[in-house]
C-alpha positions as CSV (number, residue, x, y, z in Angstrom):
1,M,28.3,72.6,-57.6
2,K,25.4,72.5,-55.3
3,V,21.8,71.9,-55.0
4,G,19.9,75.0,-54.1
5,E,16.9,75.2,-52.3
6,R,14.9,76.1,-55.1
7,M,12.0,73.6,-57.0
8,I,14.2,73.8,-59.8
9,N,18.2,73.8,-60.0
10,R,20.6,73.4,-62.6
11,I,24.0,72.3,-62.4
12,Q,26.6,72.2,-65.1
13,M,28.3,68.9,-65.5
14,N,30.9,69.3,-68.0
15,D,31.5,71.4,-71.3
16,R,28.0,70.1,-72.7
17,D,25.9,68.4,-70.3
18,Y,23.9,69.5,-67.2
19,W,22.1,68.1,-64.5
20,I,18.6,69.3,-63.6
21,V,16.9,68.6,-60.1
22,I,13.2,69.0,-59.5
23,E,12.2,68.8,-56.1
24,T,8.3,68.3,-56.3
25,D,7.5,69.4,-52.6
26,R,8.8,72.9,-53.3
27,G,6.2,73.8,-55.8
28,Q,2.7,72.9,-56.5
29,D,2.1,74.2,-60.2
30,H,3.9,71.1,-62.1
31,T,2.5,72.3,-65.6
32,Q,5.3,74.8,-66.2
33,L,7.8,71.5,-66.3
34,Y,5.8,70.2,-69.5
35,D,7.3,72.8,-71.9
36,Q,10.4,73.8,-70.1
37,F,11.8,70.2,-70.2
38,D,9.6,68.6,-72.7
39,L,8.1,66.6,-70.1
40,D,4.6,65.0,-70.2
41,S,1.8,64.6,-67.6
42,E,2.6,60.7,-67.6
43,I,6.3,61.2,-66.5
44,M,5.2,63.6,-63.8
45,E,2.7,61.2,-62.6
46,Y,5.3,58.4,-62.1
47,A,7.1,60.9,-60.4
48,L,4.5,61.9,-57.8
49,D,3.6,58.1,-57.2
50,K,5.2,57.0,-54.2
51,N,4.3,53.4,-54.8
52,E,5.3,53.3,-58.3
53,R,7.5,50.1,-59.5
54,A,11.0,50.6,-60.7
55,H,11.0,50.3,-64.6
56,I,12.3,51.9,-67.7
57,D,10.7,53.7,-70.8
58,Y,12.1,54.8,-73.7
59,D,10.9,57.5,-76.4
60,A,12.9,56.3,-79.3
61,A,11.6,59.8,-81.4
62,N,12.7,62.2,-78.8
63,K,15.5,59.7,-77.7
64,T,14.4,60.2,-74.0
65,L,14.9,57.4,-71.2
66,L,12.5,57.6,-68.1
67,L,14.2,55.3,-65.4
68,I,12.6,55.0,-62.3
69,F,14.8,53.2,-59.4
70,N,13.9,52.1,-55.7
71,V,15.9,53.8,-53.1
72,L,16.0,53.3,-49.1
73,K,13.9,55.5,-46.9
74,L,16.1,56.5,-44.2
75,E,13.5,56.9,-41.5
76,K,11.8,53.6,-40.1
77,E,8.1,53.5,-40.5
78,D,6.5,51.1,-38.2
79,N,9.7,49.7,-36.6
80,H,10.8,48.8,-40.3
81,Y,12.8,50.4,-43.3
82,E,10.5,50.7,-46.5
83,T,11.6,52.0,-49.9
84,I,10.6,55.1,-52.3
85,P,11.0,55.7,-56.1
86,V,13.1,58.2,-57.5
87,T,12.5,59.2,-61.0
88,F,15.0,60.1,-63.6
89,V,14.7,61.5,-67.2
90,S,17.8,61.2,-69.7
91,Q,17.6,63.8,-72.3
92,K,20.1,65.2,-74.8
93,H,23.0,66.8,-73.0
94,R,20.8,66.7,-69.6
95,L,19.9,64.5,-67.0
96,I,16.7,65.0,-65.1
97,T,16.2,63.9,-61.4
98,I,12.9,64.3,-60.0
99,V,12.8,64.1,-56.0
100,N,10.8,64.6,-53.0
101,Q,11.5,65.4,-49.2
102,E,11.8,61.7,-48.3
103,N,14.4,60.8,-50.9
104,R,16.2,64.1,-51.8
105,Y,19.1,62.7,-49.6
106,I,20.4,61.2,-52.9
107,L,21.2,64.3,-54.1
108,N,24.1,64.6,-51.7
109,M,25.4,61.4,-53.2
110,M,25.1,62.2,-56.7
111,E,26.9,65.6,-56.1
112,A,29.6,63.8,-54.2
113,Y,29.9,61.4,-57.4
114,L,29.9,64.5,-59.6
115,K,32.4,66.1,-57.9
116,R,34.9,62.8,-57.8
117,Y,34.1,62.3,-61.6
118,P,33.6,65.9,-63.1
119,D,34.0,64.6,-66.5
120,A,31.2,61.9,-66.4
121,S,28.7,61.7,-69.2
122,I,25.2,61.7,-68.3
123,F,24.7,57.8,-68.5
124,S,28.1,57.2,-66.4
125,F,26.9,59.6,-64.0
126,L,23.2,58.0,-63.9
127,F,24.6,54.3,-63.6
128,G,27.2,55.2,-61.2
129,S,24.7,56.9,-58.9
130,L,22.4,53.9,-59.2
131,S,25.7,51.4,-57.8
132,L,25.7,54.2,-55.0
133,F,22.0,53.9,-54.0
134,S,22.4,50.2,-54.0
135,E,25.4,50.2,-51.8
136,R,23.3,52.6,-49.5
137,F,21.2,49.5,-48.5
138,F,24.2,47.5,-47.3
139,P,24.5,48.9,-43.8
140,I,20.9,48.6,-43.3
141,M,20.9,44.8,-44.2
142,E,23.9,44.0,-42.0
143,E,21.7,46.1,-39.3
144,I,18.8,43.8,-39.8
145,D,21.2,40.7,-39.7
146,R,22.3,41.9,-36.3
147,D,19.0,42.4,-35.1
148,K,18.0,39.0,-36.4
149,D,20.7,37.3,-34.3
150,K,20.0,39.2,-31.4
151,L,16.4,38.3,-31.5
152,N,16.9,34.6,-32.0
153,S,19.4,34.6,-29.1
154,I,16.4,36.0,-26.9
155,L,13.5,33.7,-28.5
156,R,15.6,30.6,-27.6
157,Q,15.6,31.8,-23.8
158,K,12.2,32.8,-23.8
159,T,9.4,33.1,-26.4
160,T,7.5,36.3,-25.6
161,K,4.9,38.1,-27.5
162,K,6.8,41.3,-28.2
163,H,10.0,39.4,-29.5
164,L,7.7,37.8,-31.8
165,L,6.1,41.0,-32.7
166,D,9.8,42.4,-33.4
167,L,10.6,39.3,-35.6
168,S,7.5,40.0,-37.6
169,D,8.6,43.7,-38.1
170,L,11.9,42.5,-39.3
171,E,10.2,40.1,-41.9
172,T,7.6,42.7,-42.8
173,G,10.6,45.1,-43.4
174,N,12.7,42.7,-45.3
175,V,9.7,41.9,-47.9
176,Y,10.0,45.6,-49.1
177,L,13.6,45.4,-49.3
178,V,13.2,42.1,-51.5
179,S,10.5,43.5,-53.7
180,A,12.4,46.7,-54.2
181,A,15.6,44.9,-54.9
182,S,14.3,42.7,-57.2
183,Q,12.4,45.2,-59.0
184,N,15.8,47.5,-59.4
185,R,17.7,44.2,-60.6
186,T,15.3,43.4,-63.2
187,M,14.9,46.8,-64.5
188,L,18.9,47.1,-64.8
189,E,18.6,43.7,-66.8
190,Q,16.3,44.9,-69.0
191,L,18.2,48.0,-69.8
192,R,21.3,46.0,-70.8
193,A,19.0,44.2,-73.1
194,H,17.5,47.3,-74.5
195,A,18.3,48.9,-77.8
196,I,19.8,51.9,-76.0
197,Y,22.5,49.8,-74.7
198,R,23.8,49.9,-78.3
199,R,24.3,53.7,-78.2
200,L,26.3,53.2,-74.9
201,N,30.0,53.9,-75.0
202,D,32.7,51.2,-73.2
203,E,32.7,53.1,-70.1
204,E,29.3,53.7,-70.0
205,R,28.5,49.8,-70.5
206,D,31.2,49.3,-67.7
207,D,29.2,51.5,-65.1
208,L,25.9,50.0,-66.1
209,D,27.6,46.5,-65.5
210,D,28.8,47.6,-61.9
211,A,25.2,49.0,-61.3
212,I,24.1,45.6,-62.3
213,I,26.6,43.7,-60.1
214,E,25.6,45.7,-56.9
215,A,21.8,45.2,-57.5
216,N,22.5,41.6,-57.7
217,Q,24.2,41.6,-54.7
218,L,21.7,43.5,-52.7
219,Y,18.8,41.2,-53.9
220,E,21.0,38.3,-52.9
221,M,21.4,39.6,-49.5
222,T,17.7,40.6,-48.9
223,H,16.6,37.2,-50.5
224,L,19.0,35.1,-48.0
225,T,17.8,37.5,-45.0
226,S,14.1,36.7,-46.0
227,Q,14.6,33.2,-46.1
228,I,16.4,32.9,-42.6
229,L,13.8,35.3,-41.3
230,Q,10.7,33.0,-42.7
231,Q,12.5,29.9,-41.3
232,L,12.9,31.6,-37.7
233,S,9.3,32.8,-38.0
234,G,8.3,29.2,-39.0
235,T,10.2,27.8,-36.2
236,Y,9.3,29.8,-33.1
237,N,5.5,29.1,-34.5
238,N,5.6,25.8,-34.6
239,V,7.1,25.8,-31.0
240,L,4.1,27.9,-29.9
241,N,1.9,25.6,-31.6
242,N,3.5,22.8,-29.9
243,N,3.3,24.5,-26.6
244,L,-0.1,25.0,-27.0
245,N,-1.4,21.6,-28.1
246,D,1.0,20.5,-24.8
247,N,-1.0,22.7,-22.5
248,L,-4.5,21.4,-23.9
249,T,-3.5,18.0,-23.4
250,Y,-2.5,18.7,-19.8
251,L,-5.5,20.6,-19.2
252,N,-7.6,17.6,-20.3
253,I,-5.8,15.2,-18.3
254,V,-6.4,17.3,-15.3
255,S,-10.0,17.8,-16.2
256,I,-10.8,14.0,-16.6
257,L,-8.9,13.6,-13.0
258,L,-10.7,16.1,-11.6
259,G,-13.7,14.4,-13.0
260,I,-12.8,11.2,-11.6
261,L,-12.6,12.9,-8.3
262,A,-15.9,14.4,-8.3
263,V,-17.5,10.9,-9.1
264,I,-15.6,9.4,-6.0
265,T,-16.6,12.3,-3.6
266,G,-20.1,12.5,-5.2
267,F,-20.9,8.8,-3.9
268,F,-21.1,10.3,-0.3
269,G,-24.2,12.6,-1.5
270,M,-26.0,9.5,-2.8
271,N,-28.1,7.1,-0.8
272,V,-25.8,4.4,-1.2
273,P,-24.2,2.5,1.6
274,L,-20.6,3.3,1.8
275,P,-17.8,2.3,4.3
276,F,-16.7,4.8,6.7
277,T,-19.9,7.0,6.6
278,K,-20.8,6.9,9.7
279,E,-17.4,7.5,11.2
280,N,-16.8,11.0,12.2
281,E,-13.2,11.0,11.0
282,A,-13.9,9.7,7.5
283,W,-13.2,13.2,5.8
284,I,-9.7,12.7,6.9
285,G,-9.4,9.5,4.8
286,I,-11.0,11.2,1.8
287,I,-8.1,13.9,2.1
288,I,-5.3,11.6,2.3
289,F,-6.9,9.3,-0.3
290,S,-7.4,12.4,-2.7
291,A,-3.4,13.4,-2.0
292,A,-2.3,10.4,-2.9
293,I,-3.8,10.2,-6.1
294,W,-2.8,13.8,-6.8
295,F,0.9,12.6,-5.8
296,I,0.6,9.7,-8.3
297,V,-0.9,12.1,-10.9
298,E,1.9,14.6,-10.6
299,K,4.5,11.6,-10.8
300,V,2.9,10.6,-14.3
301,L,2.5,14.3,-15.4
302,Q,6.2,14.7,-15.0
303,R,7.0,11.6,-17.2
304,I,4.7,13.1,-20.0
305,F,5.8,16.8,-19.8
306,P,9.2,16.8,-18.6
307,N,10.4,20.5,-17.4
308,D,13.4,20.7,-20.0
309,K,15.5,23.3,-18.8
310,D,17.9,22.9,-21.8
């Protein structure tokens, strides 16, 4: 069993069920699908919308289940990972999967599952595949965790704009993953509470429970990572704000001291009797006096702003 290069591929699953794969990128005219597979325009709108949320919709009259699930985009966008929805339609004796170029990699995963479980029912095939899709996120979450630890170590040594932007990219990308994982988990929980759940046999219910477990685990991982990234981002923002406040305080002190020196030296430009005004070497005394003040200022500033190397 192998998915071909056509827009529509039909794969026999077992004696009575088969799997239909529709690749929307390989054809422009989707109206032929409406009658051929009993799909209405609303389903195709869901399938073509790359921003569609994960959800289920059940048509009791036709016993048709529409399920939209968020899967991972393998290629990064703007230095972070994002997700894309995949549409599944379960009908009598057939499962329809609607994909595009960005998410068609899941077909290989589904083919591998079907090869391992050739006698799987439509719902077992669907729920087992959903578990695999959730598991596909785990290596990415481990990669994000490693990048987080690496950035944290670097930022502890030196806080730079580039590394702060890298941290922001991690945080932004993880927001997409948290949202997708939350939607998937909620959708599967709703499916278990749906009337269709009563139609499932024990094996199919076990497969759904496994999919829910994987979805919950993914959500917990993404949620925990999101909390840590938010804490790190907040910590370094506070550090930068404190550094800015310290710098402003330092500049204010220097401005005041420069103002004092300007006042002192300004007397010599006024018609005010001052000592040493007729001395040719008076400028040397002024320089020495100014240097002494700056020496005192330096010691004071060192006490106020200690140079912490730890």
